[in-house]
Structure formats: C-alpha cells, structure tokens
DSSP file (Angstrom, degrees, kcal/mol; ACC not computed):
  #  RESIDUE AA STRUCTURE BP1 BP2  ACC     N-H-->O    O-->H-N    N-H-->O    O-->H-N    TCO  KAPPA ALPHA  PHI   PSI    X-CA   Y-CA   Z-CA
    1    1 A M              0   0    0      0, 0.0     2,-0.1     0, 0.0     0, 0.0   0.000 360.0 360.0 360.0 125.1   76.3  107.1  118.4
    2    2 A N     >  -     0   0    0      1,-0.1     4,-2.0     4,-0.0     5,-0.2  -0.321 360.0-101.6 -84.8 172.2   72.7  105.9  118.9
    3    3 A S  H  > S+     0   0    0      1,-0.2     4,-2.3     2,-0.2     5,-0.2   0.825 118.2  56.5 -65.5 -32.2   71.4  102.4  118.4
    4    4 A Q  H  > S+     0   0    0      2,-0.2     4,-2.2     1,-0.2    -1,-0.2   0.923 109.3  44.7 -67.2 -42.4   69.9  103.2  115.0
    5    5 A S  H  > S+     0   0    0      2,-0.2     4,-2.3     1,-0.2    -2,-0.2   0.867 112.8  52.1 -70.1 -34.4   73.1  104.5  113.5
    6    6 A V  H  X S+     0   0    0     -4,-2.0     4,-2.4     2,-0.2    -2,-0.2   0.911 110.4  48.7 -65.0 -41.5   75.0  101.5  115.0
    7    7 A L  H  X S+     0   0    0     -4,-2.3     4,-2.4     2,-0.2    -2,-0.2   0.898 110.6  50.2 -65.2 -40.5   72.5   99.1  113.4
    8    8 A I  H  X S+     0   0    0     -4,-2.2     4,-2.4     2,-0.2    -2,-0.2   0.913 110.8  49.7 -63.0 -42.6   72.8  100.9  110.0
    9    9 A F  H  X S+     0   0    0     -4,-2.3     4,-2.3     2,-0.2    -2,-0.2   0.906 109.6  51.9 -62.3 -40.9   76.6  100.6  110.2
   10   10 A F  H  X S+     0   0    0     -4,-2.4     4,-1.8     1,-0.2    -2,-0.2   0.924 111.0  46.9 -61.5 -45.1   76.3   96.9  111.1
   11   11 A L  H  X S+     0   0    0     -4,-2.4     4,-2.2     1,-0.2    -1,-0.2   0.879 110.1  53.8 -65.0 -37.0   74.1   96.3  108.1
   12   12 A A  H  X S+     0   0    0     -4,-2.4     4,-2.7     1,-0.2    -1,-0.2   0.900 107.0  50.9 -64.1 -39.9   76.5   98.3  105.9
   13   13 A T  H  X S+     0   0    0     -4,-2.3     4,-2.4     2,-0.2    -1,-0.2   0.875 108.6  53.0 -65.5 -34.7   79.4   96.1  107.0
   14   14 A C  H  X S+     0   0    0     -4,-1.8     4,-2.1     2,-0.2    -2,-0.2   0.931 111.2  45.8 -62.5 -45.1   77.3   93.0  106.1
   15   15 A V  H  X S+     0   0    0     -4,-2.2     4,-2.2     2,-0.2    -2,-0.2   0.928 114.3  47.6 -64.8 -45.7   76.7   94.4  102.6
   16   16 A L  H  X S+     0   0    0     -4,-2.7     4,-2.6     1,-0.2    -1,-0.2   0.886 110.4  52.4 -64.1 -38.3   80.3   95.3  102.1
   17   17 A L  H  X S+     0   0    0     -4,-2.4     4,-2.2     2,-0.2    -1,-0.2   0.898 108.7  50.3 -64.0 -40.0   81.5   92.0  103.4
   18   18 A N  H  X S+     0   0    0     -4,-2.1     4,-2.1     2,-0.2    -2,-0.2   0.909 110.8  49.6 -63.1 -42.5   79.2   90.2  100.9
   19   19 A C  H  X S+     0   0    0     -4,-2.2     4,-2.5     1,-0.2    -2,-0.2   0.902 110.2  50.7 -63.2 -41.4   80.6   92.4   98.1
   20   20 A L  H  X S+     0   0    0     -4,-2.6     4,-2.6     2,-0.2    -1,-0.2   0.885 108.6  51.7 -65.1 -37.6   84.1   91.6   99.1
   21   21 A N  H  X S+     0   0    0     -4,-2.2     4,-2.1     2,-0.2    -1,-0.2   0.902 110.7  48.4 -64.7 -39.7   83.3   87.9   99.1
   22   22 A D  H  X S+     0   0    0     -4,-2.1     4,-2.3     2,-0.2    -2,-0.2   0.914 112.2  48.9 -64.2 -42.4   81.9   88.2   95.6
   23   23 A A  H  X S+     0   0    0     -4,-2.5     4,-2.8     1,-0.2     5,-0.2   0.892 109.0  53.1 -64.6 -39.5   85.0   90.1   94.5
   24   24 A E  H  X S+     0   0    0     -4,-2.6     4,-2.5     1,-0.2    -1,-0.2   0.919 110.0  47.8 -61.9 -43.4   87.2   87.5   96.0
   25   25 A G  H  X S+     0   0    0     -4,-2.1     4,-2.2     2,-0.2    -2,-0.2   0.897 112.1  49.8 -63.6 -40.8   85.4   84.7   94.1
   26   26 A F  H  X S+     0   0    0     -4,-2.3     4,-2.3     2,-0.2    -2,-0.2   0.938 113.2  45.0 -64.0 -47.0   85.7   86.7   90.9
   27   27 A V  H  X S+     0   0    0     -4,-2.8     4,-2.4     1,-0.2    -2,-0.2   0.898 112.2  52.4 -65.6 -39.7   89.4   87.4   91.2
   28   28 A F  H  X S+     0   0    0     -4,-2.5     4,-1.8    -5,-0.2    -1,-0.2   0.912 110.9  47.2 -62.4 -41.5   90.1   83.8   92.2
   29   29 A K  H  X S+     0   0    0     -4,-2.2     4,-2.0     1,-0.2    -1,-0.2   0.902 111.2  51.8 -64.1 -40.9   88.2   82.5   89.1
   30   30 A R  H  X S+     0   0    0     -4,-2.3     4,-2.8     1,-0.2     5,-0.2   0.873 105.6  55.1 -64.7 -37.4   90.1   85.0   87.0
   31   31 A I  H  X S+     0   0    0     -4,-2.4     4,-2.4     1,-0.2    -1,-0.2   0.919 107.8  49.4 -61.1 -43.0   93.4   83.7   88.4
   32   32 A N  H  X S+     0   0    0     -4,-1.8     4,-0.8     2,-0.2    -2,-0.2   0.885 112.3  47.9 -64.5 -37.6   92.5   80.2   87.3
   33   33 A D  H >X S+     0   0    0     -4,-2.0     4,-0.8     1,-0.2     3,-0.5   0.916 115.1  44.9 -66.2 -42.6   91.6   81.5   83.8
   34   34 A V  H >X S+     0   0    0     -4,-2.8     4,-2.0     1,-0.2     3,-0.5   0.833 100.6  69.5 -70.6 -32.7   94.9   83.4   83.6
   35   35 A R  H 3< S+     0   0    0     -4,-2.4    -1,-0.2     1,-0.2    -2,-0.2   0.831 101.5  47.1 -55.3 -33.6   96.9   80.6   85.0
   36   36 A R  H << S+     0   0    0     -4,-0.8    -1,-0.2    -3,-0.5    -2,-0.2   0.823 129.9  11.1 -79.4 -31.4   96.3   78.6   81.8
   37   37 A K  H << S+     0   0    0     -4,-0.8     2,-0.2    -3,-0.5    -2,-0.2   0.238 104.5  75.9-140.1  17.8   97.1   81.2   79.1
   38   38 A S  S  < S-     0   0    0     -4,-2.0     2,-0.0     1,-0.1    -4,-0.0  -0.706  72.4 -81.2-132.8-178.2   98.7   84.4   80.4
   39   39 A S     >  -     0   0    0     -2,-0.2     4,-1.7     1,-0.1     5,-0.1  -0.226  35.5-113.9 -80.7 167.0  101.9   85.9   81.6
   40   40 A K  H  > S+     0   0    0      1,-0.2     4,-2.6     2,-0.2     5,-0.2   0.843 115.0  59.6 -67.1 -33.6  103.5   85.8   85.0
   41   41 A K  H  > S+     0   0    0      1,-0.2     4,-2.3     2,-0.2    -1,-0.2   0.914 105.2  47.8 -63.4 -42.7  103.0   89.5   85.5
   42   42 A A  H  > S+     0   0    0      2,-0.2     4,-2.4     1,-0.2    -1,-0.2   0.913 112.2  49.6 -64.4 -42.0   99.2   89.2   85.1
   43   43 A K  H  X S+     0   0    0     -4,-1.7     4,-2.4     1,-0.2    -2,-0.2   0.918 110.6  50.6 -61.5 -43.1   99.1   86.3   87.5
   44   44 A K  H  X S+     0   0    0     -4,-2.6     4,-2.0     1,-0.2    -1,-0.2   0.901 110.0  49.7 -63.4 -41.6  101.2   88.3   90.0
   45   45 A M  H  X S+     0   0    0     -4,-2.3     4,-2.3     1,-0.2    -1,-0.2   0.919 111.7  48.3 -63.7 -43.8   98.8   91.3   89.7
   46   46 A L  H  X S+     0   0    0     -4,-2.4     4,-2.4     1,-0.2    -2,-0.2   0.885 110.0  51.2 -66.2 -38.2   95.8   89.2   90.3
   47   47 A K  H  X S+     0   0    0     -4,-2.4     4,-2.2     2,-0.2    -1,-0.2   0.883 109.2  51.6 -65.4 -36.2   97.3   87.5   93.3
   48   48 A K  H  X S+     0   0    0     -4,-2.0     4,-2.2     2,-0.2    -2,-0.2   0.916 109.6  49.6 -64.8 -42.5   98.1   90.9   94.7
   49   49 A E  H  X S+     0   0    0     -4,-2.3     4,-2.5     1,-0.2    -2,-0.2   0.908 109.3  52.2 -60.3 -42.2   94.5   91.9   94.2
   50   50 A L  H  X S+     0   0    0     -4,-2.4     4,-2.5     1,-0.2    -1,-0.2   0.901 108.5  50.4 -63.0 -41.3   93.3   88.8   95.9
   51   51 A R  H  X S+     0   0    0     -4,-2.2     4,-2.3     2,-0.2    -1,-0.2   0.915 110.8  49.4 -62.1 -42.5   95.5   89.5   98.9
   52   52 A M  H  X S+     0   0    0     -4,-2.2     4,-2.4     2,-0.2    -2,-0.2   0.904 111.5  48.7 -64.2 -41.1   94.1   93.0   99.1
   53   53 A I  H  X S+     0   0    0     -4,-2.5     4,-2.3     2,-0.2    -2,-0.2   0.915 111.8  49.1 -64.9 -43.0   90.5   91.8   98.9
   54   54 A R  H  X S+     0   0    0     -4,-2.5     4,-2.3     2,-0.2    -1,-0.2   0.885 110.6  50.7 -64.7 -37.6   91.1   89.2  101.6
   55   55 A K  H  X S+     0   0    0     -4,-2.3     4,-2.3     2,-0.2    -2,-0.2   0.928 110.6  49.0 -65.0 -43.7   92.8   91.8  103.9
   56   56 A A  H  X S+     0   0    0     -4,-2.4     4,-2.4     1,-0.2    -2,-0.2   0.883 109.5  53.2 -62.1 -38.1   89.7   94.1  103.4
   57   57 A S  H  X S+     0   0    0     -4,-2.3     4,-2.4     2,-0.2    -1,-0.2   0.917 108.4  49.3 -62.9 -43.6   87.4   91.1  104.2
   58   58 A R  H  X S+     0   0    0     -4,-2.3     4,-2.1     1,-0.2    -2,-0.2   0.916 111.7  49.1 -61.8 -42.1   89.3   90.5  107.5
   59   59 A E  H  X S+     0   0    0     -4,-2.3     4,-2.4     1,-0.2    -2,-0.2   0.887 111.0  49.6 -65.8 -38.2   89.1   94.2  108.4
   60   60 A M  H  X S+     0   0    0     -4,-2.4     4,-2.5     2,-0.2    -1,-0.2   0.892 109.5  51.5 -67.6 -38.8   85.4   94.2  107.7
   61   61 A K  H  X S+     0   0    0     -4,-2.4     4,-2.0     2,-0.2    -2,-0.2   0.902 110.5  49.2 -63.2 -39.9   84.8   91.1  109.8
   62   62 A L  H  X S+     0   0    0     -4,-2.1     4,-2.2     2,-0.2    -2,-0.2   0.919 111.1  49.0 -64.8 -43.3   86.7   92.8  112.6
   63   63 A A  H  X S+     0   0    0     -4,-2.4     4,-2.3     1,-0.2    -2,-0.2   0.897 109.7  53.0 -61.8 -39.3   84.6   95.9  112.2
   64   64 A Q  H  X S+     0   0    0     -4,-2.5     4,-2.4     1,-0.2    -1,-0.2   0.889 107.5  50.9 -63.6 -39.6   81.4   93.8  112.2
   65   65 A Q  H  X S+     0   0    0     -4,-2.0     4,-2.2     2,-0.2    -1,-0.2   0.911 110.1  49.7 -64.1 -41.9   82.5   92.1  115.5
   66   66 A Y  H  X S+     0   0    0     -4,-2.2     4,-2.3     1,-0.2    -2,-0.2   0.906 111.7  48.3 -63.6 -41.0   83.1   95.5  117.1
   67   67 A V  H  X S+     0   0    0     -4,-2.3     4,-2.6     2,-0.2    -1,-0.2   0.905 109.8  52.0 -66.7 -40.4   79.7   96.8  116.0
   68   68 A A  H  X S+     0   0    0     -4,-2.4     4,-2.2     1,-0.2    -1,-0.2   0.903 110.5  48.7 -62.1 -39.9   78.0   93.6  117.3
   69   69 A K  H  X S+     0   0    0     -4,-2.2     4,-2.6     2,-0.2    -2,-0.2   0.903 110.0  51.8 -65.3 -40.3   79.7   94.1  120.7
   70   70 A A  H  X S+     0   0    0     -4,-2.3     4,-2.5     1,-0.2    -2,-0.2   0.912 110.3  48.7 -63.0 -41.6   78.6   97.8  120.7
   71   71 A L  H  X S+     0   0    0     -4,-2.6     4,-2.7     2,-0.2    -1,-0.2   0.904 110.9  50.7 -63.5 -40.9   75.0   96.7  120.0
   72   72 A A  H  X S+     0   0    0     -4,-2.2     4,-2.1     2,-0.2    -2,-0.2   0.921 111.6  47.3 -63.9 -43.2   75.2   94.1  122.8
   73   73 A W  H  X S+     0   0    0     -4,-2.6     4,-2.1     2,-0.2    -2,-0.2   0.921 112.5  49.5 -63.1 -43.5   76.5   96.7  125.2
   74   74 A E  H  X S+     0   0    0     -4,-2.5     4,-1.8     1,-0.2    -2,-0.2   0.918 111.0  48.9 -64.1 -42.5   73.8   99.2  124.3
   75   75 A N  H  X S+     0   0    0     -4,-2.7     4,-1.1     1,-0.2    -1,-0.2   0.876 109.5  53.4 -63.2 -36.9   71.1   96.6  124.6
   76   76 A A  H  < S+     0   0    0     -4,-2.1    -1,-0.2     1,-0.2    -2,-0.2   0.882 111.0  46.0 -65.7 -37.7   72.4   95.6  128.0
   77   77 A F  H  < S+     0   0    0     -4,-2.1    -1,-0.2     1,-0.2    -2,-0.2   0.789 108.2  56.4 -75.9 -27.1   72.3   99.2  129.2
   78   78 A L  H  <        0   0    0     -4,-1.8    -1,-0.2     1,-0.2    -2,-0.2   0.754 360.0 360.0 -75.6 -22.8   68.8   99.8  127.8
   79   79 A K     <        0   0    0     -4,-1.1    -1,-0.2    -3,-0.2    -2,-0.1   0.472 360.0 360.0 -78.6 360.0   67.3   96.9  129.8
C-alpha cells in the first residue's frame, strides 16, 4: 500500500468517524424523545442501536490509530 492510498484511507476513516458521531448524537436525542412517550421495546431497540454505533466508533478510532502509525512508519522510512 503506497502513501497516497494510506492517506486516502485515513481521511475516509475521519469522515466515517464524523458520520458515526453524528449518528450517535441523533440516536441519543431520539432515546430522550422516546423516553417520555413510548414503549419499553422502542427504548430497548434505540439503546441497542446506540451501543452498535458506539462500538463502530471505537473500531474506527482504532483503525485510524493504525493508519496514523502506518503513515508515521512510512514517513520515517522515506527520510
């Protein structure tokens, strides 16, 4: 994998992480709306969605760290 493709992957993880953060905020807001006026089943489903989004965010952050390390190694070898 060359440095350009690694950089593109890094930027893609940044964009996806931003989208996941937006989704997490939306689901969290929806949980608060549902908490007031809906059933336990709906609350449970939304909490499950929130857990999945948070797990995906953690995985994307980890991928981002690996890509950053790969870029650092590549830059060290190019010098």
